[in-house]
C-alpha positions, 0 to 999 in steps of 0.5 A, a space after each residue: 389964859 390959864 393962871 399959874 399955879 402957886 408953889 406948894 413944895 420947896 425942894 432943897 439941895 443939901 450940900 451948899 444949901 442946907 449943909 456945908 460941904 467943903 473938902 479942903 476944910 474937911 481934909 484940914 481937920 484930919 492933917 497937920 499941915 496945909 500941904 498934907 491937907 491939900 494931898 488928902 483933899 485932891 485924893 478924896 473929895 477933889 477926885 473925879 472918882 467922888 462923882 462916881 461915889 455920889 452916882 452909886 457907881 462905885 462903893 465907899 470901899 473903892 473910893 477909899 482904895 483909890 484915895 489910898 493909892 494916890 497918897 503916901 503911906 504916912 497919910 493912910 491913917 489920916 484918910 481913914 479918919 477923914 473917911 470915917 468922920 467928915 460927915 460929922 463936920 458938915 455944919 448946917 447952914 442955919 439961915 436956910 434951915 430956919 427958912 425951911 422950917 418956917 416954910 413947913 410951918 406955913 403949910 409948904 411941903 419940904 423935900 431934899 434932892 441931893 447928889 450924895 452918896 448912900 451915907 447921906 443920913 450921916 450928914 442930913 441927920 444933924 440938919 435942923 430941918 431933918 425932922 420936918 422933911 416930907 421926903 428925900 431923894 439921893 443920887 447914890 441910892 437911885 443911880 441917877 444924878 442931877 441935872 438929869 431931868 429923870 431924878 427930878 421926875 423920880 422925886 415928883 413921881 414918888 411923892 405925887 408932886 406936880 412939877 409946876 408946884 415945886 421950887 427947886 433950890 440948888 447952888 449949882 446953876 446946871 442943876 437948876 436948869 435940869 429942874 426947869 427941864 423937868 417942869 419945876 421952878 428953880 432958884 440958884 442959891 448963892 448965899 442970899 437967903 432973903 432973895 431965896 425967901 423973896 422968890 418963894 413969896 413971889 411964886 406963892 
């Protein structure tokens, strides 16, 4: 019987795992009332068009035009400010970053695989783990999205990783299932960093 390979690589999602992504909160920072924040969030972050932006199907300019068309003119300046600056307000989830940095120090390779737009570095650049990453793959650049197994396979092929030696961490259960289909281990992250670390230890 073939023994299981220990994991050597931990692959993190960005939004909801390494960095906070909260559309209603971002919208509230650039509006004066809860009602206006709800309008801005619905037109931008809450729109079905947002997933097209993350997939690389539409441009940021198209996303902005769509949002403007779904907002009263008085909120157009608010929209422009939000579009320009919301990534700066995406805060790191410090305990996960701390764990990732410790794992890197222990000899694991650390990667990011994110459904995000081509502006990913405006968020990821202020993640504490950023200087320690061995690589990243983003849907908006590849025009592939989780949970399609092809994007996990692309990550493994690009960085010459054995999927069976990878643990993928995501706050979306469907994305975890896509990773399993691609041959990786997966952990559905719900905020419990201790449980995540325990899973890493179990598979190592």
